[in-house]
N, C-alpha and C positions, 0 to 999 in steps of 0.2 A: 633338615639343613636348608639354609638359603643358599642354593647352589652357586658355585663360583663361575668363572668365565667359561668353563666348558670342559670337567672330568670326563671335554670331549666326552655322564653319565655320559664324555667322553667318556666319557666315560665309557669301555665295552661292558654291556650287561649280559654277555653270552656266557654260557657254561661251555665245557669242553666237548660234550657230546651233543652239541646244540644244533637246532635248526639255525639258519642264518636269516634274520629278518631283513626285509628290504623296505625302503622308506615309503611312506604313504604318498599318494598323489598330491601334487602341489597345486593350489588354486591359481588361477591366472591373474596376473597384475598387468594392466594394459598401459600404464604410464611409465616411461623411462625417467626416473628422477635425476639421472645424471645430465640430462639435456635441459638445463634451465639457464637463464640469463645471468643470474647473480653469482653462480658458483658452478665449478666443474671439478671432478676428480683429476688428479694427475694420472695420466694413462700413457701407455707406450709399450714398445716391445721389451724394454728393460725395466718396466714398472709392474709390480704385482698389486693391482688395484682391487677395490671391492668387487668390481665386475668379474675380475679373474677369480676371486675367492668364491663367488656364487656359482660360477660355471666350472670350477675345477672338480675333477672326479672325486667322489667320496667313497673310498673302499671301506668295507666292513672288516670284521675279524676273520682271519683264516681258520679253516676247520679241515683237518686231515681225515682221510678215510681210515678204516681199521687196519689196512695193509701198510699204511704209512708211506705210500708212494704218490698220492695225489692230494692237493689241497684245493678246497673250494672257498671262494671269496665273493661276497655280494658287492656289486659296484653300482653306484648311481651317478649320473652326470646330467646336470640341468642345462638346458639351452634357453637363454633369454629370448633369442629370436623366435624359437618355436614355442616358447612358454610351456615346456614339457620336460619332465624328469625321466630320462631314459635309464632303465634298469637292466642289469644283466647278471649272469653268473660267470665268474672267471675261474677256470680250472687250470692249474699249473702242476707240472711234475716236481717232485721234491728231490729226486736223485738222478734224473737224466736230462739231456738237452732237448727233449721232445718239445715241440712248439705248443705253447698254451692254447687253450680254446676258450672263446667268449661266446656265451649263449644268451642272446637277447631275450628279455622277458617283457613282452608288450604290455601285459596286464599286471606286472609286479608279482607279488606272492612271496612265499618263503621256501627256502631250499634246505634240504638235510640229506645226510647219507643213509641209504638203505643197505647197501653192501659196497664192497670196494670198487665196483664198476657200475653202480646204479645210484643216481641222485633222485631223491623224492622232491616233487615240486607241488606245493599247496597253493592254490589260486582260487579267487572268487569267480563264480560263474552264475549267470542268471540276473534278473532284475527284481528290485523291490522285495516282496514277500517270498519270491522264488529263489532268491540268491542263496547259494550254499558254497561251502568250501569243497573243492574237487582236488583229489590227489592223483598225480601222474608220476610215472616212472620214466626217467631219462636214462637210457642205457648208453654207456660209454665204451668206445673201442680205442684201445691204446696200441698203436702200430709202431713197433720199434724200428721196423725197416724203413717206413716212410717218415719216422720221427714226428708223428702227429697224434693228437687226440681228436676223436670225432664221435658223433652220435650215430647210432644205428638208424637206418632209413625209416623204421616204423616208430621211432621215438618222437614225441612222448606217447606212452601207452597208459590208458586209463586204469587206475587202481581201484577207485571207488569214490563215493560221495559221502561227505559227513552231513549230519542233520542240520548244521547251522553254517553261517558264514563267518563266525567269530572264533572258531577253533584256531589255536596257535601253539607255538613252542613245542615242536615235534621232536621226539627222540625215539629212534627205533633200536630195539635190542634183538640182534639176529639169533642169539642163543635161545631165547624164550619165544621168539616170533611175536612179541608184543610191541605195539606202537603206543607210546605214552604221549599225551598232549594235554593242553589246558583249554578251558572254555568257561564262559560266564553263564551260570544257570540260576534258575529260581530256587525257592526254598525246598521244593521237592527233589532237587538234584538230578532231574531226569533230562538228559540232553535231547532226547527225542521229542520232548514237549515244549521246548524253548520257543519255537515259532508260534505255537498255539497260545502260550502265555504272553508272548510279545504282542500279538494281536489284541488280546484282552486288555493289556496294559495301555496300548495306544488308543483303545476305544472305551476307556473307563469313564469318559464323560466330563473330565476336568483335566487340568494340567498341574495340579498340586503335587508337590513332594512333601511328605509328612514324616517327621522324625521324632523318635523317642530317645535316641542316643546319638552320640557322635560316632563316626564321621557323618556329617550331613553333606559336605562336599569335600573333595580331595584333589589337590593339585590344580586341575582345570575342569573338573566334572562334578556335577551334582550326583551324589550317590543314589543309585536306583535299586530296584528289588533284586537284581542279579549280582551274584558273587562268583569269584574265580574258584575253580576246582580242577582237579587232575583226573584224567580218564585213561583207561587202558582198553585196547581193542586188538584183536588178533590181526596180523598182517602176514599171510602165508603165501608161499610160492606154489602155484598149481599149473602144471603143464608149461613150466618155464616162465610164467607170468605171475606177478604179485597181485593178490586179491585181498581186499579189505573186508574184515568181518563186520557183523551187524550187532554184536552184543557189546554195548558200551557200558563199562563198569566205572561208576563214580567212586574213586578211591577214597574220597573224603566225606562221602555222604553220611549225614547224621552226626558228625563229629564237632561241628562248629568251626572246623579248620578251613582256611582258605589259602590256596597257593596257585600260582605265584602271588607274591605280596604286592599289592598295588601301591603306587602307580607305576613303578619301574621294573618290577620283578619279571623275570623270564626263565630261561632254562638254568640260570644260575641259582634258582631257588629250589631245584630238585635234581636228582640224578637217578640213573637206572643201572642195575646190575643184571646178572642172568636170572635172579630170583626175586628181586625186591625193587621197590622205589623208596628213596629217602627224600624227605622234603622239610622245609622250614615253614612255619606258620605263626602268625600272631597268636598269643595266648588268648583263647576265646573267653576266658573268665575275666579279662581286664578290658576296660574301655580303650579301644585302639588309638583314639586321638590323644590319650593321656599317657600312653605307655609305649615303649619300644620292645618290650620283652617278646622274644620269639622262641619257639620250642622246635626241636628236631625230632621227627618221627620216621620210623621205617615200617613199611607195610608190604604185604604180598600183592601180586598183580590182580588178585580177586578181591582186594580190599579187606582181607582178613589178617589176623595175627599182627595187629598194630602195636607198636612198642615205642615209648618215648626214650630217646637216647640222652637228652640233656638232663641236667641235675635239677632244674626247676628254680635255681637261684641266680640265673644269668640275665643279661639284658638281651640285646639283639643277637641273632645268629645269621650267618650268611654262607653261601657257597658249599652246601653239603656235597661231598664227593666220595664215591666208592674207590677203593683200591682195585687193582686189576683182578685179584682173586675174589673180590666181593665179600671178604670176611672182615674188612675194616671200613670205617667211615671217618672222614676228616671234615671239619668245618671251621669257620671263623666265628669266634665268640667274644662278645663284649660283656664286661662284668656288670655295668651299671644300667639298670632299667631307667629309661628316660634320657640317657646320654647317648645320642646317636653317633657321636664322634669319639667315643671312648676307644681305648686301644684294642685292636682286634687281634686276639690270640688264636693260635692253631690248637684245636682240640681233636684228639683221635679216640675213637671208640672201637675196641676190639670186640666184634660180635661173638666170636667163639668163646672168649674168656669172660665176657660181660664186664669189661673194665674200661673206664673212661679216664683219660689223663690229658693234661695241658702240656703241649710241647714247647711253646715259646713264652712261658711265664716271665722270664727274665730278659726278654728281648724288647727293646724300646722302639718298636716299629709295628705298624699295622699290616698284617698279611691280607691278601685278597684272593686271587684265583689260585686254585690248587690242582696239582696233577701228580699222581704216583707213577713211578717208572713201571714198565711192564713186569719186572720181577718184584715189585713192591718194596725194594730195598731203599729207594730214594724218593724224597718228596720235593717236587719243584713248586715254586709259588712266586707270585709277584708281591711287591710291597713298595710303598713310597719311601724314598730316602733322599734327603737333601735336594728337593725340587726335581727329582726324577722318579720314575716308577721302574724298578729294576726286577730282574729275575734272580731269585735266590734258591739255594739248594741246601737241604739237610738230609743226612741219613735217617732212615726210619728206625727208631730205637726198639729194643725188645719191650714188649708190653709189661708194665709193672704188675706186681702181684695183686694190687687192689687199686680202686679208683682214687685219683689224687689230682689236685690242681698244681702241685709242685713236686713232681717226681725227682728222685735223686739220680740224675743222668750224667754220664761222662760229658766232658766239655764238647766233644765233637757233635753231640746230639743237641747242644744248646746254643751253638753259635752259627747262625746262617752265613753262608758264603755267597757273595754276589757273582753272578755269571755275566750280567750286563751292567753297564755303568752310565749310560746316557740314554736320553729319550724316555718315552712312556710305553712300557710293554704291557701287553694284554694277551688273552687267549693262549696262555702257555699250555702246551700239550706234549706230554712225553710220548715218544714213538719207539718202535722196536729198533734194535741195533745201535743203542747208545746215542739217540738223537732227541732233541727237543725243538718243536715248532713253536714260533710265537709271532705275534703281530706287534709292530712298533711304529709310533709316529714321533716327530720331533718338532721343534720350533720352526723348522724349515721344510717339513714335508708331512703330508697326511699318511695314513696307514700304508705300510708295506709288510710283506711276510718274509720271515727269516727262519733259518734252521741252524742249530748248533750241533756239531758232530764231535765224536770222541768222548762222549759221556759214559761209554761202557767201562772206562777206567776211572770214573769219578770217585769211587770209594777210596781207591789207593791214592789218588791225587789229594783228596781231602785229608787223608791220614798223614800224608807227607807235608801238609801245610804249604804246598807249593803255589806259586803264582799261576792261576789258571789261564790267564790271558793268552799265553804262548803255547798252551797245551791243548787248546780246543780250536776247532775250525768253525768259523762263522760265515754263512753265505746268505746274501740277499736274493730271494727267489722272485720277487716282483719289483717292478719299477713303474707303478701306475701313473705317476704324475711327473716323471722325470722330464719328458719332452715339453710339457706345458710350463714347467718352472725353469726351463733352461734360459739362462741369461737374465734372470730376475734378481740375482745377487741378494738373496734373503739373509738376514742376520742370524747367526747361530746363537746369539745372546752371550753376554759376558757376565759371569758371576761376580758379585761384590759382597763384601761383609763389612759390618760396622757394629759399634756398641750401641745397643738400644736401651729400653727401659730395664731397670733392675740389673744392669750390667750384662744382659744377655747378648750373645752374638746373633745378629739378625742378618738374614740373607736377602739379596735382591738381584734382579736381572737388569742389565742395561743393553738396549738394542740401538745401534747407531744407524742413521739413515744412509742410503747410498750417497757417496761423495763426501762423507764426513772425513775431515782431515784435522790432524792436531795442529794447534797454533792459530786457527782461524777464530779469533775471539768473538764471542756473542753473535755467532752466525746462525745457530740452529734453535728453532722453537722446541719446547719440551713438553711432554705430556706425562703426568703421573696416573698410572692405571692402578685401581684399588680392587682387589679381588673380593668375591663374595664368600659366603659360607656362614659365619666368618671362619669356620673351620674348613678352610680350603687352601689352595696354594697356586701361585704361578709356577708352572712346571715346564720342563723341556718337552713340550707337547703341542700338538696342532689343535686349533679351535676354528670352527666355522662361524663363531659368533664374536668372541672377544679375542681377535688374533693380533698379538703385538706387532707382527711383521707388517700387517696392513697399515698400522699407524706409522711405523718407521718408513714404509714405502711412500707415504704421503708427505714425507719430509720432516718428521718429528723424531727427536731423540726420545726414546721410550724408557721410562723408569717404572719397574714393576717390583714392588717390595713385598716380602713375605713377613708381615709383622706378627706380634703376639696374637695367638689364636690360630696361626697357620699350621698345616699338617706337614708331615714328612720330616720334621726336625725333632721328633721326640714328643712324648705325651705331655711333659711339663709345659712346653711352650703352647701346645694346643689348649690345655686346660686353663692356662693363665688368663684367658680373656673372660672367663666366667665372672659375672658381676661387674665387669670393667670394660664394657664396650667402648666407651668414650675416653678411656684412660690410656693404658699402656700402649695399645696399638698406635695411637696418635703421637706418643713420645717416639715410637719407632719410626713412623712415617716422617715426622719433622726432622729427626736426626739423620735419617737416610737421605732425605731431600737435600739437606745442607751438605752432607758428605759428597753427594754427586755434584752439586753446584760448585763446591770448593775444588773438587778434583778436575772438573772439566770446564775450563774457561771458555771453551767453544760454545757452550750452551748460553743462550740469551735468557736470563731469568726474568726479563721483562716481557717475554713471550711464552708464558707458562699457562697450561690448562690442566684440568683434572677431570677424571671420569671413573665411574664404577657402577656396578649393578648389584642388586640385592644388598648384602652388607656393604658392598662398595658404593651403592646408592645411598644407603644410610650415611656412609662416610662423607659423601659429597654434601649432604644436608648438614652434617655435624661440622664440617669445615666452614660452611657458610656462616654458622653462628659463632665461630671462634677465629676471628681475624688475627688474634694474637699468635696463632700458629705461624704466621708469616709466610705462607705459601705464595702469596701475591698472584694468585690465579686470575687471569683475565676472563676466563669462562669456565663453567662447570657443566658436567652432564651427570644426571642421576637417572638410572634406569631401574624401575621396580624397587625403589628404595623406601625405607620406612621414614615417615614424618613423626609419628607418635608411637613409640614402642609400647606404651601402656595400652593403647587401643589395639595395636597388633597382637598383644597377648590375649585379648578377647576374641579378635576376628580371624586370626590365622587358622588354617585347617589343622595343622599338627600342633596341638596345644602343648605337647610335651617339650617342644623346642624352647619356647619362651619360659616355661616353668623351670627348665634346667638352667638356661642362660642367666636368668635373673633371680634364681633362688627360691621360686615359689609362685603361687597364683597372685595375680595383680592386685587383688583387694586386701591382701595382708600388708600391714603397715611397713614391715621391713622391706618387703619386695617393692612396695609402692615408692619407698624412698630411693631404692636402687634404680628403679625405672626412671624416676624424675631426674636423678643425677646424670643419667645417660640418655636423656630424651631430647632429640633435636627440636621438638616443638617448643621447648622452654627457652630457646635462643633465637626464635624467628625474628625478633625485633632487631637483631644485629645483621640480618641478611642484606647483602649489597652487590654480590657478584652476579653478572649475567648467567642465567642458568637454563639449560635445556632439560625438560622433564619428559621422560618416555615411560609409558606403562601399557601393559597388556590387560585388556578387560577380563580375560579368563584366568588371570593370576589370582588364585585363591590362597597362595602362600603369603603374599603381601598384597592386600586387596587394592583395587583400583582407586578407592577413595584416598589412599596414601599419596598417590601421584597427583590426583586432583587437588588435594589439600596443599601440596607444595606449590603447584602452579597458581592457585587462588591467592595464597599468601604473597608470592612474588609479585603478582599483578597489583594487589592492593598496596604493596610497598613501593610500587612503581620501579621495580628492578626489572631490567630487560629480561624477558622470559618467553619461552615457547613450549607448547604442549604437543606431544605426539602420542596419540592413542592408537593402539592396534586392537580393534574389537575382537579379532579372532586368534590372538596370541595369548599364551600363558606367561609363566615366569621367564620364558625364553622366547626369542624371535626365531621361528623355525621355517616359516614360509620364505622361499627364495626371493620372491619379489619384495616382500617386507624387509628382508635382510638388506637388500640393496638400498631401499628407502631409509632404513635405519642408519646405514653408513653415510648416506648423503646428508641426512639431517645433522649427524654428529660432526662431520668434517666441515660442513657449511657453517655450523655454529662456532666452531673454533676459528675458522677463517674470518668470520664477521667481526670478532672482537679482538683478535690479535693484531697489534700494530704491525704494519708492513715493515719490511727490513730497512727500507730507505727513509722511514718516518723519523 
């Protein structure tokens, strides 16, 4: 997928029993781009500026301990003054008024639960060839009398050292005393020989990378000789202290399997029970760049008794999850190989009965994170629905007599019920005593942690078909950014609907700037933001990259439409963009644009601009070549957008994407015709709007030459244009200093070409 404004992979990529990754160190940018003569951001105590976005705390996904009384959240907060990303672990009570504890992590690292009162901390130590991952135990003391959480004086205590510095994604199972983690290893699969092989690779006498098959490069990295794998090692308590074993078992050795799946896979790609590990892996028999097919396997901690749980006829699979008893596994399964945005259905495998069945065959939404209740009677999960990511609930049905993709189930097992209705939920985790913990962000706030109580009665409530809103208790446990956002008057966004292509009902968001008043005609400039994907959506969620409120706070009315191809509105709308990139979506965008301009006379249509990234960048290039759309933009911004979709079909890393979107490989006549019909390069001669072009040199999804080609064409056409290249960025701008520079260039470009209000 050409990722949208930020599934925030906002997206969370964490599983429920996961370690919590902390952000990598940010390189130093010494120039403050907001201090120049020709342009400056709007800033002030009541303005949420790009500078505020960059420096605002970035909480991760909350993770509860096994007792369900404490939650751990990773937090990072960047300082432009210090040019430093400050990282910490935040520990909060779930059921008491005990004061939370923040533990600074000077060197970053990853945190995970070892037991209800012990946090594992994995951090790099040493330099160069001597660098390894070191594990520490941080022991917690919860004092109900003093209402405090504290660490014991001897914490942290050394647990042991791993053979490499690249181990990650830690899950500890206390019942078996096994620590499961991932690492990248060479063909022999031996983690203890990685450093030896690293040295040989670095000293091989040349810098060549040689390939006999794809992937040759992926996302932002040239593929090397190391592949991801899962390992088990004993972690036992001796004399009151945890001690790491030395016998590392490669659970995937000799299978051709690799997990987690790169580039974004983490603990969401595997899970651990008291006896087994379950994981998803690309099918080793298929070229990975051409196919999305993933298989689910279960294996013992010693790497033996491996068994495939999938049918072999599926596409991608995600989020394998054990139930509490460890006798069932659930996962998300897509039907079509090659279609990464196919509908994600919940599949359950009963290990005791050797039966596999599809639970949500007839539900037109894609499920994501899964969590069984402690008694295994209820399944909680997240799913996108109408530009939100909600928490849903389903009773776990009795296992059918035989495997089936369409079991004959009573209605109560087939119709999910929403527990939340706004925001973007992640990290859903069922807790004892009828509770569910989850993390949520919205258009107005980054992540915070919440708990739902009263779910011990959920079965009877579902049977009664009663409104759950007044029957359950919701509590916000954290308020990470409340103080910093106080007085900023961020817009919650307003939903609007209109009739788009083929008579479909199309959704959009409208965000009004501070001070917007009805009746002030032609007062406000307007920006159309176009999301990427194209199978993505503008959702009620926070983004550190394409944040609609940042645009609104700079004085723009923000229009963000979810056209044909968007997710969370049903699979028919998502699939309808296939073979039609330049068609129906732009019928939707033009109709939605006209709807907003007609409804809001306060908007000045003569001060309109447009911007997008990935497919949104493609859209900016497409709009350039189609002045008949009538947007009348005074300026455009394209970030990592396609100029030549036929070339993209050859050059992109994940070849399955273009093969699906355009119906085949680019040299076939039918596909070539479809590519030509939807290709911005065919309409370059019509370009005339001033355009800012932004691209990351490490973007291997839409390669750098796409952006260079756009800029070179604009220059030769003598269309006002500017090129911003980030040599160290991929498809996203992640560096904090680069993010500030990105915002500066975008808003400066708009400001340069928009007529002033008094003109």
